[in-house]
C-alpha positions, -999 to +999 in steps of 0.1 A: +728+199+537+694+193+551+675+226+558+649+221+585+627+243+606+640+254+639+622+230+664+603+251+689+613+242+724+580+255+737+543+250+729+523+274+707+506+287+738+538+291+759+542+328+751+506+338+761+493+363+768+519+383+748+519+362+717+488+342+712+487+305+703+468+310+671+494+335+658+523+312+668+508+282+651+500+300+618+532+319+618+553+288+624+535+261+604+524+282+575+546+313+570+579+299+582+573+265+565+565+283+532+598+302+534+617+270+539+599+251+512+605+279+486+641+283+496+647+246+491+631+247+456+657+273+446+686+255+463+677+222+445+684+239+411+720+245+420+741+214+430+769+237+443+745+251+469+731+219+483+759+213+508+758+249+521+739+262+551+713+288+546+734+312+566+764+306+543+742+311+512+730+345+526+765+356+536+777+349+501+746+359+482+763+386+460+790+362+447+768+332+440+767+320+404+729+320+401+705+339+379+692+372+393+656+359+399+670+330+419+693+353+438+663+374+448+644+343+458+673+331+479+674+365+496+636+365+503+630+329+511+664+321+527+661+353+547+626+343+558+638+309+568+669+320+587+653+352+603+624+331+617+648+305+631+665+333+650+632+349+661+619+316+676+653+309+693+655+341+713+620+338+727+607+316+754+585+314+785+616+314+809+645+338+810+680+327+803+698+360+808+731+364+789+750+386+813+778+393+788+753+405+762+735+427+788+769+442+798+778+449+761+744+465+756+749+487+786+783+498+775+772+505+739+738+521+746+744+535+781+717+514+796+693+486+789+664+510+790+681+533+764+688+503+742+652+491+744+639+526+736+661+527+705+651+492+694+614+499+699+616+531+679+635+513+651+609+485+650+580+509+651+594+531+623+601+502+600+578+512+571+558+482+559+570+447+565+604+439+579+625+432+609+643+451+637+677+438+646+704+438+672+736+427+655+773+426+658+789+443+628+821+435+610+840+452+639+821+432+665+803+464+676+766+463+686+742+480+662+705+484+660+687+488+627+658+475+607+657+458+573+627+455+549+609+423+539+630+392+547+664+408+543+690+394+566+719+410+584+739+380+571+740+396+537+758+425+553+782+401+570+767+411+604+759+386+631+723+386+642+717+386+680+680+396+684+654+397+657+619+411+660+595+402+632+573+433+624+554+418+595+517+419+603+514+381+603+535+382+635+510+401+655+478+410+636+454+384+651+460+397+686+471+433+681+455+443+648+472+477+639+488+482+672+524+474+663+539+495+691+519+475+717+531+442+702+567+455+703+565+466+739+549+432+749+575+412+730+601+421+756+582+399+780+591+368+760+627+377+750+646+352+771+682+364+768+680+400+781 
């Protein structure tokens, strides 16, 4: 299976002023590309993995017949590759509101504002590098949590819906150490809610 970068449907400057063009370009062409390249290097060592999607590999990570160093590399680089694909796909310069998702969020978290408050707090409190997530768990219930590094909800058998990258490379050029400001401004480019 060919593993390729998610093709951005918008230009690097399309999310200005909330996410700057320089950050977008470096983040996409350097960081995301490196995760893909390193993931592919590990997959190439295992013929039985070459016809599987990155998502499938992450969902079945614990049961793969690979050595432990490669399992960790698949988790880190495969997670970085897949997580970023999700991150780019849920952002855009124009809204495409998913009314069903908004209704589910309001039912689960009482209101969209309550949900955003919880999500922002979760993202802000993620110690060090990682991601904040809105997922559907194994019971199809909505959950908000954070994961460190490039860990993916797919390894928990959860379906990712929204992903916020809180690694410094996602915001430092524009926001420096102001993670909370980046998180608050990110909602302006989330296109589905």
